[in-house]
C-alpha positions as CSV (number, residue, x, y, z in Angstrom):
1,M,131.6,160.8,107.6
2,T,132.7,160.8,111.1
3,V,129.6,160.0,113.3
4,A,128.4,161.9,116.3
5,A,128.8,159.7,120.1
6,R,125.0,159.2,121.6
7,E,124.6,160.8,124.4
8,R,124.6,158.3,127.2
9,V,121.8,157.7,130.1
10,L,123.3,155.3,134.0
11,L,120.9,153.4,135.6
12,I,120.9,152.3,140.0
13,P,117.9,149.9,140.0
14,F,118.0,148.0,143.2
15,S,120.8,144.4,143.3
16,G,118.9,141.2,142.8
17,L,118.2,139.9,139.5
18,G,114.7,140.6,139.3
19,D,114.9,144.3,140.1
20,L,117.8,144.4,137.1
21,M,115.2,142.5,134.7
22,M,112.3,145.5,136.3
23,H,115.0,148.2,134.8
24,L,115.1,146.4,130.6
25,P,111.9,148.0,129.6
26,L,112.9,151.8,130.5
27,V,116.2,150.2,129.0
28,T,114.5,149.8,125.4
29,V,112.6,153.4,125.5
30,L,116.0,155.2,126.0
31,K,118.3,153.6,123.7
32,R,115.7,154.9,120.5
33,D,118.0,158.4,121.8
34,F,121.4,156.8,124.2
35,D,123.1,154.5,125.1
36,V,122.4,153.3,128.3
37,D,124.7,152.0,131.1
38,I,123.3,150.0,134.1
39,V,124.9,149.1,137.3
40,I,124.9,145.8,137.9
41,E,125.6,143.9,141.5
42,E,129.2,141.8,140.9
43,S,126.9,138.5,141.2
44,Y,125.0,139.0,138.3
45,E,128.7,139.4,135.9
46,T,127.5,137.0,133.5
47,F,124.4,137.8,133.2
48,G,125.6,141.9,132.4
49,R,127.8,140.8,129.9
50,F,125.1,138.3,128.1
51,L,123.1,141.9,127.9
52,K,125.9,143.8,126.6
53,E,126.9,141.0,124.0
54,H,123.0,141.1,122.5
55,G,123.3,144.8,122.0
56,I,120.1,145.1,125.1
57,L,122.7,147.1,126.8
58,S,125.0,149.0,126.2
59,S,128.1,149.1,128.6
60,Y,127.4,148.3,133.1
61,L,129.6,148.9,135.7
62,L,130.1,146.5,138.4
63,C,129.1,147.5,141.5
64,D,128.8,145.2,145.0
65,Q,125.7,145.9,146.5
66,S,125.3,143.4,149.6
67,K,124.1,144.4,152.8
68,T,127.3,144.0,154.5
69,L,129.7,147.1,156.0
70,S,131.8,146.0,153.3
71,G,128.5,145.8,150.6
72,F,128.4,149.7,152.3
73,L,131.8,150.3,151.9
74,A,131.8,149.4,148.4
75,K,129.2,151.6,147.1
76,L,131.4,154.7,148.9
77,V,134.2,153.5,146.7
78,F,132.7,152.9,143.7
79,F,130.4,156.3,143.8
80,F,133.2,157.8,144.0
81,T,135.7,156.1,142.0
82,R,132.9,154.9,138.7
83,I,130.7,157.1,138.1
84,D,132.2,160.0,135.6
85,H,129.1,162.1,136.0
86,R,130.5,163.8,132.7
87,S,130.2,160.9,130.8
88,Y,126.5,161.1,131.0
89,R,123.1,163.1,130.2
90,Y,121.3,162.0,133.1
91,I,121.4,159.2,136.4
92,L,118.6,157.8,137.1
93,V,118.6,156.2,140.8
94,Y,115.7,154.4,142.0
95,D,115.1,154.2,145.1
96,R,118.7,153.5,146.1
97,P,119.1,155.9,149.8
98,L,122.9,155.8,149.9
99,F,123.3,156.0,146.0
100,S,120.5,159.3,146.2
101,L,122.8,160.9,149.0
102,L,125.5,161.1,147.5
103,S,123.9,161.7,144.1
104,S,123.2,164.9,145.8
105,I,126.5,165.8,145.3
106,L,126.2,166.2,140.7
107,P,125.0,168.5,139.3
108,S,121.1,168.8,139.4
109,R,120.5,169.2,135.8
110,K,122.1,165.3,136.2
111,V,119.9,163.2,138.2
112,I,116.7,162.4,138.1
113,R,115.6,160.0,141.6
114,Y,112.7,157.9,142.2
115,G,111.8,157.9,145.9
116,L,109.6,155.0,146.4
117,I,108.4,156.7,150.1
118,R,107.4,160.2,148.4
119,K,106.5,157.9,145.5
120,T,107.5,160.3,142.8
121,L,110.7,161.4,140.9
122,R,112.4,164.3,141.6
123,G,115.0,165.8,138.7
124,P,116.4,169.3,136.5
125,M,112.5,169.1,135.7
126,G,111.2,169.8,138.8
127,W,109.0,166.9,140.6
128,S,107.3,164.9,138.5
129,R,103.5,164.8,138.6
130,H,102.9,161.3,137.2
131,A,101.6,158.9,139.7
132,R,103.1,155.8,140.8
133,G,102.3,152.8,138.2
134,A,100.1,149.6,139.8
135,S,103.2,147.8,139.7
136,Q,107.1,149.1,140.2
137,T,108.2,147.7,136.6
138,D,105.1,150.5,135.4
139,A,106.6,152.8,138.1
140,V,110.2,152.6,136.4
141,M,108.4,153.9,133.4
142,D,108.1,156.9,135.2
143,F,111.6,158.1,134.5
144,A,111.2,157.7,130.8
145,R,107.5,160.0,131.0
146,Y,109.4,162.6,133.1
147,L,111.6,162.3,130.2
148,S,109.0,163.5,128.0
149,Y,108.3,159.6,126.3
150,A,105.0,158.0,125.7
151,A,106.0,154.5,127.6
152,A,103.9,151.8,128.8
153,G,104.3,149.3,131.7
154,E,104.9,146.3,130.1
155,S,106.8,143.8,131.5
156,F,110.5,143.1,129.1
157,T,110.8,140.5,126.5
158,F,113.8,139.4,125.2
159,P,114.4,140.8,121.1
160,Q,114.0,137.6,118.8
161,P,117.3,137.1,117.0
162,V,118.7,136.6,120.8
163,M,115.6,134.0,121.8
164,E,116.4,131.9,117.9
165,S,119.9,132.1,119.4
166,C,119.6,131.3,122.7
167,R,116.6,128.0,121.3
168,Q,119.4,126.8,119.0
169,R,122.5,126.6,122.2
170,A,119.7,125.0,123.9
171,R,119.0,122.3,121.1
172,H,122.3,121.2,120.7
173,L,122.9,120.7,124.5
174,L,119.4,118.6,124.6
175,D,120.6,116.5,121.7
176,R,123.4,116.0,123.3
177,V,121.9,114.0,125.8
178,G,118.9,112.5,123.3
179,I,116.2,114.8,124.7
180,D,113.5,115.9,122.1
181,A,113.0,119.5,122.8
182,S,110.7,119.8,120.1
183,G,106.7,120.3,120.5
184,G,107.7,122.2,124.6
185,R,108.0,118.8,125.5
186,I,110.1,119.5,128.5
187,V,109.1,120.7,131.9
188,A,111.5,122.7,133.8
189,I,112.1,123.4,137.3
190,G,113.7,125.9,139.7
191,P,113.5,125.6,143.2
192,F,115.1,128.5,144.6
193,A,115.2,131.8,145.7
194,V,118.3,133.5,147.5
195,H,116.2,134.5,150.3
196,P,114.8,131.5,152.6
197,Y,111.4,132.9,153.0
198,K,110.3,132.2,149.1
199,Q,111.9,129.1,149.0
200,A,108.5,126.8,149.2
201,P,109.0,123.1,149.9
202,L,111.0,120.7,148.1
203,A,107.8,118.8,148.0
204,L,106.0,120.9,145.6
205,F,108.5,120.9,143.3
206,Q,109.1,117.5,143.4
207,N,105.0,116.1,142.8
208,V,105.8,118.3,139.7
209,A,108.6,117.0,138.7
210,R,107.5,113.2,139.4
211,H,104.0,114.2,137.8
212,A,105.3,115.5,134.5
213,M,108.1,112.2,134.5
214,D,105.0,109.5,134.5
215,L,103.9,111.8,131.3
216,G,107.1,110.6,129.9
217,I,108.1,113.9,129.9
218,P,112.0,115.1,130.5
219,V,112.2,117.1,133.7
220,V,115.1,119.5,133.7
221,M,116.2,121.1,137.4
222,I,118.4,124.4,136.7
223,G,120.3,127.2,139.1
224,S,123.0,128.4,140.2
225,S,126.4,127.0,141.2
226,A,124.7,128.4,144.7
227,D,121.9,125.5,144.7
228,K,123.9,122.7,144.5
229,G,122.9,121.5,148.1
230,R,119.0,121.5,147.7
231,A,119.2,120.3,143.9
232,E,121.0,117.9,146.0
233,A,118.6,117.6,148.3
234,L,115.6,117.7,145.8
235,R,117.7,114.9,143.8
236,Q,117.7,112.1,146.7
237,K,114.5,112.1,147.3
238,L,112.9,111.7,144.0
239,D,111.4,109.0,143.3
240,H,110.4,108.9,139.3
241,P,109.4,106.0,136.7
242,E,113.1,103.6,135.5
243,Q,112.9,105.0,132.1
244,A,111.6,108.4,133.2
245,V,114.6,111.6,132.3
246,F,115.4,113.6,135.1
247,L,118.6,116.1,134.3
248,D,120.0,118.0,137.0
249,L,121.8,121.3,135.0
250,V,122.3,123.7,138.3
251,G,125.5,125.2,137.7
252,S,125.9,123.6,134.8
253,L,124.7,126.1,132.2
254,D,125.5,129.6,130.6
255,W,122.9,132.2,130.2
256,E,122.5,131.6,126.1
257,E,121.9,127.5,127.1
258,T,119.6,128.6,130.0
259,I,117.6,131.3,128.1
260,G,116.7,128.8,125.7
261,L,115.6,125.6,127.6
262,L,113.3,128.4,129.1
263,A,112.0,128.9,126.2
264,L,112.0,125.1,124.5
265,S,109.4,124.2,127.7
266,A,106.0,123.9,128.0
267,A,106.1,125.8,131.7
268,F,108.5,126.5,134.4
269,I,108.0,125.9,137.9
270,S,109.9,128.7,140.4
271,N,110.1,130.0,143.8
272,D,109.6,134.3,143.4
273,S,113.3,134.8,142.1
274,G,114.9,136.2,139.9
275,I,115.5,133.2,137.1
276,M,111.3,133.8,137.0
277,H,111.7,137.0,135.5
278,V,114.0,136.0,133.5
279,S,111.7,133.1,132.3
280,L,109.0,135.4,131.7
281,A,111.0,137.1,129.1
282,S,111.6,134.2,127.6
283,G,108.0,134.0,126.8
284,T,107.3,130.8,129.0
285,S,104.8,129.9,130.9
286,T,105.4,130.3,134.8
287,V,104.0,128.8,137.9
288,A,105.7,130.5,140.7
289,F,105.2,130.4,144.1
290,F,104.7,133.5,146.0
291,G,104.7,133.4,149.4
292,P,105.9,136.8,152.4
293,T,105.4,139.1,148.3
294,D,103.0,139.9,146.5
295,P,103.0,138.6,142.8
296,Y,102.6,141.6,141.0
297,A,105.0,143.9,143.6
298,L,107.0,143.8,140.5
299,I,105.1,142.0,137.4
300,P,102.4,144.1,135.6
301,R,98.7,141.9,135.7
302,T,98.7,142.4,132.2
303,N,101.5,139.7,131.8
304,Q,100.1,136.7,130.5
305,R,103.0,134.2,131.2
306,L,103.1,134.1,135.1
307,Y,100.9,131.9,136.5
308,P,101.2,132.9,140.7
309,V,100.0,130.5,143.1
310,F,99.8,132.7,146.3
311,L,96.9,131.7,149.3
312,G,96.0,135.0,149.7
313,L,96.3,134.5,153.6
314,P,94.9,137.9,155.8
315,C,99.0,138.3,156.0
316,Q,99.9,138.3,152.6
317,P,102.5,140.2,151.6
318,C,104.2,140.1,155.0
319,W,106.8,142.8,154.0
320,Q,105.9,144.3,157.9
321,K,108.9,142.9,160.2
322,G,109.0,143.1,164.3
323,P,111.5,144.3,166.6
324,T,114.0,141.2,165.7
325,G,114.0,141.9,162.0
326,R,111.9,139.1,161.1
327,F,108.9,138.1,159.5
328,R,105.5,137.3,161.3
329,C,105.9,133.7,160.8
330,P,108.5,132.9,163.5
331,D,111.8,131.1,161.9
332,V,110.6,131.1,158.3
333,K,108.2,128.5,158.3
334,K,106.0,130.2,156.3
335,A,102.1,128.8,155.7
336,C,101.4,130.8,152.8
337,L,103.8,128.5,151.0
338,E,104.4,125.3,153.6
339,Q,99.9,125.5,152.9
340,I,100.4,125.2,149.0
341,D,98.4,121.8,147.4
342,A,100.1,120.0,145.5
343,D,97.3,119.2,143.9
344,T,96.7,122.3,142.2
345,V,99.2,122.9,141.6
346,I,99.6,119.8,139.4
347,R,96.4,119.9,137.7
348,L,97.7,123.9,136.8
349,V,100.6,122.4,135.5
350,S,99.7,119.4,133.8
351,G,96.9,122.4,131.7
352,L,100.0,123.8,130.6
353,I,101.8,120.8,129.1
354,G,98.5,120.2,127.9
355,G,98.4,123.5,125.8
356,R,95.8,125.1,127.2
357,R,95.2,127.7,129.5
358,P,94.1,127.1,133.1
359,N,91.3,129.9,133.4
360,D,90.0,129.1,137.1
361,L,92.9,128.6,139.6
362,S,91.4,128.1,142.8
363,L,94.2,128.2,145.8
364,S,91.5,128.8,148.8
365,P,93.7,128.7,152.4
366,S,93.0,126.1,154.7
367,V,94.7,127.9,157.5
368,K,95.0,130.7,159.8
369,C,97.5,133.5,159.5
370,P,99.9,133.0,162.1
C-alpha cells in the first residue's frame, strides 16, 4: 500500500547559528504532522547537513543572508526561484523584513509572519492572540500555538541516539591522541564569536585553560576555520605546565566530533555565540560571557545548563546604536566584557569540574557604564 506524502512546512528564521538553534524546538513540534524544511545561511551548510542526516530536519534550503548588496540580491533571487509555495502547507517567516515583504505576494492562506515590532503573528487565521514569550525561543513557539499545538518554550536538546553517535566519534578522536575522556575530565573552550562586540578578552580563556591544566585536566579548543587567527593568538600567549594537555582542534572537526566533545566535557567556556547554543543542546554545562547582549534574549531562563557571566552594568544590554551605527562603547572597548573578573570565572568553572552546581555567582561590577 502506498503511503501518502506528508504535508510540508518551510521555516525562514534569522540567519545566525544561534537563531537556527532557536527554531529547533518548533521543528520538533511540527515534525509530528509535517515534513519540516528550513532556510539556512550558506556558511552553515555543514550544520544543515548534520541536522538532515540525523533526521532533525526533513531538508534545508541555502541562501546567502549577508548584510551586503550581494546578500540582498541573493535573497531576492532565492525567494523568486527557490521557494515553491505549492510545495508547502505553511511558510513561517520570523521577523525577516525583506522576506516578510516578499511573502506578501504568496497566497495568504500559506504565510504566517512574526514581526518583532508589533510582536504578533499574522496568518490565515488572522492576528495572533498570543503574548510575546519571555525569550525569542519561546516567541518562536507562538507559531506552534497559532497552529493549535500545545507548546512550551523550552531549549532544544539533541535526541539521545544522536548524542550517543557523537560521543562515540569524539571518544575515538580522543583515544587517538591519548586523552581519557571518562568521567567528564576535559574542559572545552571556544573563545570566538562572529561579531567583535561579543568577544571577551582572550586572557579570560587563557586563565581558565591554565587553571584546568594546573589541575591536570586536558583542555580542548574548538572553533571553525575562520577562527584560526584568534586561536593562534591565544595559544602563543598560553603558558602552562610542561606535562599539561592543550589540544587545538580549531577548524579540524566535523559537527559529530564537535558535539561529541562538548558532551564529554565537564564545562564549555564560550562567548555569546552560535556554538554556545550548540553546547547547551548537547547537555553541557556552559559558561558564557555576555556583554552588549541579554543572556536570556534567546535562551529561556529555565535552561539549567547555562551559566551566564553578565556584569549587569546600567548600560547592559547595549543594542541602542548611535548615528554612526556603533554601540555605546567607542572602538568596541567594552567595559561589560573587559572588566569581568577572571578569578570569579575560575571559581565557577572549578565548581563545574568538581561536579558542583554553583548556587550563587556574584559578579558585582567594579566599573561605571561609559
